[in-house]
Every structure is written in structure tokens, then in C-alpha cells.
DOKOL-508825 format. One record per atom (N, C-alpha, C): chain; residue number from 1; x, y, z; residue in one letter; atom name. Coordinates in Angstrom, 1 decimal. Example, Ala and Ser with C-alpha at 12.3 -4.5 7.8 and 13.67 -1.06 7.14 Angstrom:
2
 chaine num     xx     yy     zz residu atome
      A   1   13.2   -5.7    7.8      a     N
      A   1   12.3   -4.5    7.8      a    CA
      A   1   13.2   -3.3    7.8      a     C
      A   2   12.8   -2.2    7.1      s     N
      A   2   13.7   -1.1    7.1      s    CA
      A   2   12.9    0.0    7.9      s     C
END
This chain:
106
 chaine num     xx     yy     zz residu atome
      A   1   52.0   10.8  129.6      m     N
      A   1   52.6    9.9  130.5      m    CA
      A   1   51.5    9.5  131.5      m     C
      A   2   51.6    8.3  132.0      i     N
      A   2   50.6    7.8  133.0      i    CA
      A   2   50.9    8.4  134.3      i     C
      A   3   49.8    8.9  135.0      n     N
      A   3   50.0    9.4  136.3      n    CA
      A   3   50.2    8.3  137.3      n     C
      A   4   50.8    8.7  138.5      e     N
      A   4   51.2    7.7  139.5      e    CA
      A   4   50.1    6.8  140.0      e     C
      A   5   48.9    7.3  140.4      p     N
      A   5   47.9    6.4  140.9      p    CA
      A   5   47.5    5.4  139.9      p     C
      A   6   47.4    5.8  138.6      a     N
      A   6   47.0    4.8  137.6      a    CA
      A   6   48.1    3.8  137.4      a     C
      A   7   49.3    4.2  137.5      r     N
      A   7   50.5    3.3  137.3      r    CA
      A   7   50.5    2.3  138.4      r     C
      A   8   50.3    2.7  139.7      e     N
      A   8   50.2    1.8  140.8      e    CA
      A   8   49.1    0.8  140.7      e     C
      A   9   47.9    1.3  140.2      q     N
      A   9   46.7    0.4  140.1      q    CA
      A   9   47.0   -0.6  139.0      q     C
      A  10   47.7   -0.2  138.0      r     N
      A  10   48.0   -1.2  136.9      r    CA
      A  10   49.0   -2.2  137.4      r     C
      A  11   50.0   -1.8  138.2      r     N
      A  11   51.0   -2.7  138.8      r    CA
      A  11   50.3   -3.7  139.8      r     C
      A  12   49.3   -3.2  140.6      f     N
      A  12   48.6   -4.1  141.5      f    CA
      A  12   47.8   -5.1  140.7      f     C
      A  13   47.2   -4.7  139.6      k     N
      A  13   46.4   -5.7  138.7      k    CA
      A  13   47.4   -6.7  138.1      k     C
      A  14   48.5   -6.3  137.7      l     N
      A  14   49.5   -7.2  137.1      l    CA
      A  14   50.0   -8.2  138.2      l     C
      A  15   50.3   -7.7  139.4      l     N
      A  15   50.7   -8.5  140.5      l    CA
      A  15   49.6   -9.6  140.8      l     C
      A  16   48.4   -9.1  140.9      y     N
      A  16   47.3  -10.0  141.2      y    CA
      A  16   47.2  -11.1  140.2      y     C
      A  17   47.3  -10.7  138.9      r     N
      A  17   47.2  -11.7  137.8      r    CA
      A  17   48.3  -12.7  137.9      r     C
      A  18   49.5  -12.2  138.1      a     N
      A  18   50.7  -13.0  138.1      a    CA
      A  18   50.6  -14.0  139.3      a     C
      A  19   50.2  -13.6  140.5      t     N
      A  19   50.1  -14.5  141.6      t    CA
      A  19   49.0  -15.6  141.4      t     C
      A  20   47.9  -15.2  140.7      r     N
      A  20   46.9  -16.2  140.4      r    CA
      A  20   47.5  -17.3  139.5      r     C
      A  21   48.2  -16.9  138.4      i     N
      A  21   48.7  -17.8  137.5      i    CA
      A  21   49.8  -18.7  138.1      i     C
      A  22   50.6  -18.0  139.0      k     N
      A  22   51.7  -18.8  139.7      k    CA
      A  22   51.0  -19.8  140.6      k     C
      A  23   50.0  -19.4  141.3      w     N
      A  23   49.3  -20.3  142.3      w    CA
      A  23   48.7  -21.5  141.5      w     C
      A  24   48.1  -21.3  140.4      k     N
      A  24   47.5  -22.4  139.7      k    CA
      A  24   48.6  -23.3  139.1      k     C
      A  25   49.6  -22.8  138.7      r     N
      A  25   50.7  -23.6  138.0      r    CA
      A  25   51.5  -24.4  139.1      r     C
      A  26   51.9  -23.8  140.1      f     N
      A  26   52.8  -24.5  141.0      f    CA
      A  26   52.1  -25.3  142.1      f     C
      A  27   51.0  -24.8  142.6      t     N
      A  27   50.4  -25.4  143.8      t    CA
      A  27   49.8  -26.8  143.4      t     C
      A  28   49.0  -26.8  142.3      w     N
      A  28   48.4  -28.0  141.9      w    CA
      A  28   49.4  -29.1  141.5      w     C
      A  29   50.4  -28.7  140.7      s     N
      A  29   51.4  -29.6  140.2      s    CA
      A  29   52.2  -30.1  141.4      s     C
      A  30   52.4  -29.3  142.4      g     N
      A  30   53.1  -29.7  143.6      g    CA
      A  30   52.3  -30.7  144.4      g     C
      A  31   51.1  -30.5  144.6      l     N
      A  31   50.2  -31.5  145.3      l    CA
      A  31   50.1  -32.8  144.6      l     C
      A  32   50.0  -32.8  143.2      i     N
      A  32   50.0  -34.0  142.5      i    CA
      A  32   51.3  -34.7  142.6      i     C
      A  33   52.4  -34.0  142.6      l     N
      A  33   53.8  -34.6  142.7      l    CA
      A  33   53.9  -35.2  144.1      l     C
      A  34   53.4  -34.6  145.1      i     N
      A  34   53.5  -35.2  146.5      i    CA
      A  34   52.7  -36.5  146.5      i     C
      A  35   51.5  -36.5  146.0      l     N
      A  35   50.7  -37.7  146.0      l    CA
      A  35   51.4  -38.8  145.2      l     C
      A  36   52.0  -38.5  144.1      v     N
      A  36   52.7  -39.6  143.3      v    CA
      A  36   53.9  -40.1  144.1      v     C
      A  37   54.6  -39.1  144.7      g     N
      A  37   55.7  -39.5  145.5      g    CA
      A  37   55.4  -40.5  146.7      g     C
      A  38   54.2  -40.2  147.3      i     N
      A  38   53.8  -41.0  148.4      i    CA
      A  38   53.4  -42.4  147.9      i     C
      A  39   52.8  -42.4  146.7      a     N
      A  39   52.4  -43.7  146.1      a    CA
      A  39   53.6  -44.5  145.7      a     C
      A  40   54.7  -43.9  145.3      v     N
      A  40   55.9  -44.6  144.9      v    CA
      A  40   56.6  -45.1  146.2      v     C
      A  41   56.6  -44.3  147.3      i     N
      A  41   57.1  -44.8  148.6      i    CA
      A  41   56.3  -46.0  149.1      i     C
      A  42   55.0  -45.9  149.0      n     N
      A  42   54.2  -47.1  149.4      n    CA
      A  42   54.5  -48.3  148.6      n     C
      A  43   54.6  -48.1  147.3      l     N
      A  43   55.0  -49.3  146.4      l    CA
      A  43   56.3  -49.9  146.8      l     C
      A  44   57.3  -49.0  147.1      g     N
      A  44   58.6  -49.5  147.5      g    CA
      A  44   58.5  -50.2  148.8      g     C
      A  45   57.8  -49.7  149.7      l     N
      A  45   57.6  -50.4  151.0      l    CA
      A  45   56.9  -51.7  150.9      l     C
      A  46   55.9  -51.8  150.0      a     N
      A  46   55.2  -53.0  149.8      a    CA
      A  46   56.0  -54.1  149.2      a     C
      A  47   57.1  -53.8  148.5      l     N
      A  47   57.9  -54.9  147.9      l    CA
      A  47   58.6  -55.7  149.0      l     C
      A  48   59.1  -55.0  150.0      a     N
      A  48   59.7  -55.6  151.2      a    CA
      A  48   60.8  -56.6  150.8      a     C
      A  49   61.7  -56.2  149.9      t     N
      A  49   62.8  -57.0  149.5      t    CA
      A  49   64.1  -56.6  150.1      t     C
      A  50   64.2  -55.6  150.9      g     N
      A  50   65.4  -55.2  151.5      g    CA
      A  50   65.8  -53.8  151.1      g     C
      A  51   66.7  -53.2  152.0      a     N
      A  51   67.1  -51.8  151.7      a    CA
      A  51   67.9  -51.6  150.5      a     C
      A  52   68.8  -52.6  150.2      n     N
      A  52   69.7  -52.4  149.0      n    CA
      A  52   69.1  -53.1  147.8      n     C
      A  53   67.9  -52.8  147.4      s     N
      A  53   67.3  -53.3  146.3      s    CA
      A  53   66.4  -52.3  145.6      s     C
      A  54   65.4  -52.8  144.9      t     N
      A  54   64.4  -52.0  144.3      t    CA
      A  54   63.6  -51.2  145.3      t     C
      A  55   63.4  -51.8  146.5      e     N
      A  55   62.6  -51.1  147.5      e    CA
      A  55   63.3  -49.8  147.9      e     C
      A  56   64.6  -49.9  148.2      g     N
      A  56   65.3  -48.7  148.6      g    CA
      A  56   65.4  -47.6  147.5      g     C
      A  57   65.5  -48.1  146.2      l     N
      A  57   65.4  -47.2  145.1      l    CA
      A  57   64.1  -46.5  145.0      l     C
      A  58   63.0  -47.2  145.1      l     N
      A  58   61.7  -46.6  145.0      l    CA
      A  58   61.4  -45.7  146.2      l     C
      A  59   61.8  -46.1  147.4      v     N
      A  59   61.6  -45.2  148.5      v    CA
      A  59   62.4  -43.9  148.4      v     C
      A  60   63.6  -44.0  147.9      g     N
      A  60   64.4  -42.8  147.7      g    CA
      A  60   63.8  -41.9  146.6      g     C
      A  61   63.4  -42.5  145.5      l     N
      A  61   62.8  -41.7  144.4      l    CA
      A  61   61.5  -41.1  144.9      l     C
      A  62   60.7  -41.8  145.7      g     N
      A  62   59.5  -41.2  146.2      g    CA
      A  62   59.8  -40.0  147.1      g     C
      A  63   60.8  -40.2  148.0      a     N
      A  63   61.1  -39.1  148.9      a    CA
      A  63   61.6  -37.9  148.2      a     C
      A  64   62.3  -38.0  147.1      i     N
      A  64   62.8  -36.9  146.3      i    CA
      A  64   61.6  -36.2  145.7      i     C
      A  65   60.6  -37.0  145.2      m     N
      A  65   59.4  -36.5  144.5      m    CA
      A  65   58.6  -35.7  145.5      m     C
      A  66   58.5  -36.2  146.8      v     N
      A  66   57.7  -35.5  147.8      v    CA
      A  66   58.4  -34.2  148.1      v     C
      A  67   59.7  -34.1  148.3      l     N
      A  67   60.4  -32.9  148.6      l    CA
      A  67   60.3  -31.9  147.4      l     C
      A  68   60.4  -32.3  146.2      i     N
      A  68   60.2  -31.4  145.1      i    CA
      A  68   58.7  -30.9  145.1      i     C
      A  69   57.8  -31.7  145.4      g     N
      A  69   56.4  -31.3  145.4      g    CA
      A  69   56.2  -30.3  146.5      g     C
      A  70   56.8  -30.5  147.7      i     N
      A  70   56.7  -29.5  148.8      i    CA
      A  70   57.3  -28.1  148.3      i     C
      A  71   58.4  -28.2  147.7      l     N
      A  71   59.0  -26.9  147.2      l    CA
      A  71   58.1  -26.2  146.2      l     C
      A  72   57.5  -27.0  145.3      r     N
      A  72   56.6  -26.4  144.3      r    CA
      A  72   55.3  -25.8  145.0      r     C
      A  73   54.8  -26.4  146.0      v     N
      A  73   53.7  -25.9  146.7      v    CA
      A  73   54.1  -24.5  147.4      v     C
      A  74   55.3  -24.5  148.0      l     N
      A  74   55.7  -23.3  148.7      l    CA
      A  74   55.9  -22.2  147.7      l     C
      A  75   56.5  -22.5  146.5      i     N
      A  75   56.6  -21.5  145.4      i    CA
      A  75   55.3  -20.9  145.0      i     C
      A  76   54.3  -21.8  144.9      g     N
      A  76   53.0  -21.3  144.5      g    CA
      A  76   52.2  -20.5  145.6      g     C
      A  77   52.5  -20.8  146.9      v     N
      A  77   51.8  -20.1  148.0      v    CA
      A  77   52.4  -18.8  148.4      v     C
      A  78   53.8  -18.7  148.4      i     N
      A  78   54.4  -17.5  148.8      i    CA
      A  78   54.4  -16.4  147.7      i     C
      A  79   53.9  -15.3  148.1      n     N
      A  79   53.7  -14.2  147.1      n    CA
      A  79   54.3  -12.9  147.7      n     C
      A  80   54.8  -12.0  146.8      p     N
      A  80   55.2  -10.7  147.3      p    CA
      A  80   54.1   -9.9  147.8      p     C
      A  81   54.3   -9.1  148.8      a     N
      A  81   53.3   -8.3  149.4      a    CA
      A  81   52.8   -7.2  148.6      a     C
      A  82   53.7   -6.5  147.9      t     N
      A  82   53.3   -5.3  147.1      t    CA
      A  82   54.1   -5.4  145.8      t     C
      A  83   53.6   -4.7  144.8      p     N
      A  83   54.4   -4.6  143.5      p    CA
      A  83   55.8   -4.0  143.7      p     C
      A  84   55.9   -3.2  144.7      k     N
      A  84   57.3   -2.6  144.9      k    CA
      A  84   58.3   -3.7  145.3      k     C
      A  85   57.8   -4.9  145.8      d     N
      A  85   58.7   -5.9  146.2      d    CA
      A  85   59.3   -6.6  144.9      d     C
      A  86   58.7   -6.4  143.8      l     N
      A  86   59.2   -7.0  142.6      l    CA
      A  86   60.2   -6.1  141.9      l     C
      A  87   61.0   -6.7  141.1      d     N
      A  87   62.0   -5.8  140.3      d    CA
      A  87   61.2   -4.9  139.4      d     C
      A  88   61.6   -3.7  139.3      s     N
      A  88   60.9   -2.7  138.5      s    CA
      A  88   61.4   -2.9  137.0      s     C
      A  89   60.5   -2.7  136.1      s     N
      A  89   60.8   -2.8  134.7      s    CA
      A  89   61.4   -1.5  134.2      s     C
      A  90   61.4   -0.5  135.0      e     N
      A  90   61.9    0.8  134.7      e    CA
      A  90   63.4    0.8  135.0      e     C
      A  91   64.2    1.4  134.2      p     N
      A  91   65.7    1.5  134.5      p    CA
      A  91   65.9    2.3  135.8      p     C
      A  92   66.9    1.9  136.6      p     N
      A  92   67.2    2.7  137.8      p    CA
      A  92   67.7    4.1  137.4      p     C
      A  93   67.4    5.1  138.3      p     N
      A  93   67.9    6.4  138.0      p    CA
      A  93   69.4    6.5  138.1      p     C
      A  94   69.9    7.3  137.2      e     N
      A  94   71.3    7.4  137.1      e    CA
      A  94   71.8    8.3  138.2      e     C
      A  95   73.0    7.9  138.7      e     N
      A  95   73.6    8.7  139.8      e    CA
      A  95   74.4    9.8  139.2      e     C
      A  96   74.4   11.0  139.8      t     N
      A  96   75.2   12.1  139.2      t    CA
      A  96   76.6   12.1  139.6      t     C
      A  97   76.9   11.6  140.8      n     N
      A  97   78.3   11.6  141.3      n    CA
      A  97   78.8   10.2  141.4      n     C
      A  98   79.5    9.8  140.3      t     N
      A  98   80.1    8.5  140.3      t    CA
      A  98   81.5    8.6  140.9      t     C
      A  99   82.1    7.4  141.2      t     N
      A  99   83.4    7.4  141.8      t    CA
      A  99   84.4    7.9  140.8      t     C
      A 100   84.2    7.7  139.5      e     N
      A 100   85.2    8.1  138.5      e    CA
      A 100   85.2    9.6  138.4      e     C
      A 101   84.0   10.3  138.5      e     N
      A 101   84.0   11.7  138.5      e    CA
      A 101   84.6   12.3  139.7      e     C
      A 102   84.5   11.7  140.8      m     N
      A 102   85.1   12.2  142.1      m    CA
      A 102   86.6   12.1  142.0      m     C
      A 103   87.1   11.0  141.5      v     N
      A 103   88.5   10.7  141.5      v    CA
      A 103   89.2   11.6  140.4      v     C
      A 104   88.6   11.6  139.2      l     N
      A 104   89.2   12.4  138.1      l    CA
      A 104   88.9   13.9  138.2      l     C
      A 105   87.9   14.3  139.0      g     N
      A 105   87.5   15.7  139.1      g    CA
      A 105   86.8   16.2  137.9      g     C
      A 106   86.1   15.4  137.2      e     N
      A 106   85.4   15.9  136.0      e    CA
      A 106   84.1   16.4  136.3      e     C
END
């Protein structure tokens, strides 16, 4: 069985690798989505045809794209502090005194 320091070191390596992959995946795609959303907003504003037309549709679509991009960037940037913050792949320890045993007296 793996001793505890080696297990913790392995978990820190896995956490570091996972955060790097997550950062690459979400941060860059979020920034690109924000830029595309701003471009769509500018295109909609350049049309200047009125709020209840294609202009309003493009501005609204661009705003939604910018919001989704901001969320993706936040997902990529926010990381757990330690591996213990993540869900453990190990099963939780079983409790010895369950409510059924206490009620039934088994």
C-alpha cells in the first residue's frame, strides 16, 4: 500500500496537472468568446437600424456571448487550494452506529 506522504504528493501532482489543463481549456476559449461577443455588439451598433430590429438582436447575442466568456474565464482561473478540497476517489468510511442499529437494537 502507498504510504501517506507519497499519496499526498501524487494527489498534488494530479491537482497541478488538472488545474493547468483546466486553465488552458477554459481561459483561452473564454477570452476568445469575449472578443467575438464584443465584435458582434459593435456590428449590431454599427447597423443603427433601431432597437427592435437586427441591431437589437446582435447586441443581445453579443452580450450573452460576453457573459458566457466571462464565466468560462472565471472557471479557468478559480482553482481549489489543496487536493483535500476535491472529492476523494476513495469511498467514505463506514459508520458503525447507524440509526437503524440504534432503533432496532441490533
